[in-house]
N, C-alpha and C positions, 0 to 999 in steps of 0.2 A: 338648542344650546342658548346660554345666555350670551349677552351682550360682550361680556370681559373675553367670553373664550372667541367668541368671533373676531375679535379685537388681535387677541394673540395667535388665531389662525390666518388671518390675513398676510405676516410678512414672510409667513412659511410659503404659501401657494404663489407668492411673488418670488422668492427663492427657485420655487422648485419650477415655474413660468420661464424664470430668466435662462436654468441650467437646462429647459428643455430646448430654447431656441437657440441656446450654445452648441448643444450634440446636434442641434439639425443643422445648423452652420459648418459644423465641423463634419457632417457626413457629405454636406453639399461641398465643400472642399477637397475633400479626400476623391469624392468622383469625378470632381472636375480634372483633378491632379492625376486621375488614373485615366482619364479621358485622353490625356493631353499626350501622356507618356505612351500609351496605347499608337497614338496618329505619330507620335514621333519615332517608334518602333516601326512603325510599318513601312515610313516614310524610307528609315535607315533602309529598312530589306528592300525596297523596290528600286531605289538608286544603288545598291550592291555595297553599300558602304561597312555594310555588317561581312564581307564576302572577303574574309581573311586571308585565302590563298590566292585571290586578285591582287590583292594588296601586295600581300609578299611576293609574287614574282615581278609588279611592278616598281619597286623599290629599287633594287638594282639598275633598272633603264634610266628611271630620276636621279640618280647618284651619279650616272654616267652622263649624262644630260648637264648636269650641274659641272660636273668636273671639263665639260667641253666648253665652257662659260668661262671659265679661268685661264690666264687674268684678262679682265675686260679690255678690248682695245679700242683707245680713244683715238687710234690715229685719224679718222676724218670727222674730227668734233669742228671742223671749221665748217663741213657742210650741214651742219644741223644747227646752225645758229637760225638761219630762214625759217625753215620748218618749225622749230620752236617758238621764233615771233610770231607767224603764222598761224601758230596752234592757242597761244596767248591771244591774240586777236579775234580768231575765232569766238572763244569763251568767253571775252568783254562784248562782240557783238552779237553773239546770241543770249545772253544774259540781258542787254538791254534788250535787245527787242522783244524777250520775254513779260519783261518788266511793262513794254509800252503796251501789248496786249491784254496781260493779266490786270491791268488799275482797272478799266471799263468793265471787263467779264466779272470783276471782284465784285464790284459796287452792283453788279444785275443780280449775283448770285448770291448776296447777303439779305435776310430776311429785313433787315431794319433799312436799307438802302435800295431796294429794288422799286421799282414802278409797279409790277404788278405779279401776282404769282405765276400768272405762265411764263414770262421772261425769268424768274426764277428758274424755273426747270430748265428751262432750254439752256438758260447758263451751267446751270450744273451740271447737263448731259454733256455741253461742249467741253467742259472742263474735264470731266469723266472720261470722255473718249482721248484728247489727246494725251491724257495720263496715260490710261492705257497702250497707247502705243509705243513701243520702243523705240529711243533715236536711233538705235542702228536701224532698224527697218526703216522707218522715218529718212534714214541718210541715201538709203539704196533706192529708193524711191525717189528723193531730190536730185542725186546722179543722174539715176536715168532721164528725168525730167529736164533737169538744166545743165546738164553734164559735170565734167570733173572740178574739182576747184576748191576753194571753202565757199561759195554760196551755197551749194546744199549742206554743206555741216552746220552753216550757219542758221539755216530754215530748218533744219532738223534738231537743232540743240536749241533754239527759240522754241518753238512751236511744241515740242515736249513737255519744256520746262512751263510754259503756260499751263500745263495741266495740274501741276504741284506748286508752282509760285500762287495760282490764281485762286485753289484753295484753300492755301495760308493764307493769305489777304483776306479775302472772303470770311475766314472763322476770326480773324483778327476785328474786321466790321461789326461783325456778330457781336462782339463782347466789348464793343466799347460804351462806356459808360452811356446810360440814355439822358442823363442829366443835360448835357451840355447841348444834344440836339434836341431835346424838346424847348430848352430855350431857344435855339435859334428859329426853330418853326414858330414859336407864340412871337416871335417878333414879326412875323412874315415874310422870313428869308425864302428866298427861292430855294428850288431843289438842290441845285449847286451850288447856293449860299451854305446850306446846310451842310454838305459834305466839307466845303472847305472849312467852314469856323467850328463844325460841330463834330467832325469824324476825324478828317486827318491829323490835326492837333495831337489827337489821342493814341493813333497809329502810325504814324511816320517811323518811329524807332524800331517797333517789331517789324515790318515793311522794311528796314534796311537792314534787318540782320536777317531775314530772310531771303533778300537779294545778294548779300554777302556768300551766306551759305550755298545759296543755287550756283554763285561763281563760281566757287572751290570746286563743285560738283561737275560744272559744265568744263573747266579745264580739265580734269579728269578724263571726262567721257569724251573729249574733242580727240584727245590721242586716239580715240577706238576708232574715230569717225573718219583720219586718215588710213584705215584700214579697208574703208569700201571706196576710197577715191575723192576723198573728199577735200585732201591735201592737210599738212601739218607735220608733226612728227610722224603719227603713226604710219604715214605712206614709207616713210626710211625705216620703221622697225617692222613693217609686213615686207620691205624690200630684203633685210636681212636675215629674214624667219625663210621667206623662200629660196634664199640660196643658203641655208643652213649654215650661216656664218653667226654662232652663238657666241663668240668672244665681243661681236659687237652688238649683238641682242643685250648681253648684259652690261655692256657700257651705255646702251640706250633706254636701259631698262633705271639706272643708274640716274643718269641724267633727269629723266621725266620724275622720278624720285625726289631730287633734287629742287628741279623746278616746284613741284607741288609742295614741297616743305615751305618754300620760299613766299607762294600763292597763298597758302594758310597762316601763314604770319601776317602778311598784308592785310589778310581780309583782316585777321584778330585787330589790327590798327585800326583799320577803317571802322570797325564795329561800335572799339570803344569811342572814337569821334561822335558817333551818334547818341551815344548814353548819355 
């Protein structure tokens, strides 16, 4: 084959190779999509989400329950002010505790700031363990350990939040630009000075975002903590459910909805301040 023929054949080979790569990628995408769909169908079947007769039988009961919730009964709203304030205080204290514990763990769990590899793995394991235990389980444990009240709720929310907040903090630290860190080290700065001058100025806005989002989550979670004896508005909600006073349950749910909306709005304002 002449040189001219080889030059003419080269573009067609490249096109064929590109088409083959595209076909392979398309087949891989279809296989992954089919696998995901199969897993979803299996999960729907195992959880009886596809059990039409059972769902049809339950719909009238659900409709009856909603009918019993109307109209909402707000006659005891004054009794809910202190429990709602307790729930808000629980969420703030739990978030503050989580941030205080997450900061040192995050710097140990980030590859670019940890003093050693063993400490890195220990910190990551601690974060994974705290994240794996639901706050409701922690709440039950702490209620059994320290008694009823807001303290077990704060401890449960705080420790569970450390797992997620610390993970996000560590990820942001690892993605910090290396130039300021290397410049601080080049000047002979101590490790603490490297953190305060090379890392923190880059990640404080992201830390603030995570803290605000976690506060929103903790407020919603703190309403559940009251159901296990940790105080707050959840205690009132649990009492109404036990008495089957569904009109009051509806009123409490509406109050919680409005309060969550206000908390989300305040969180958004605070995030804007840190940008």
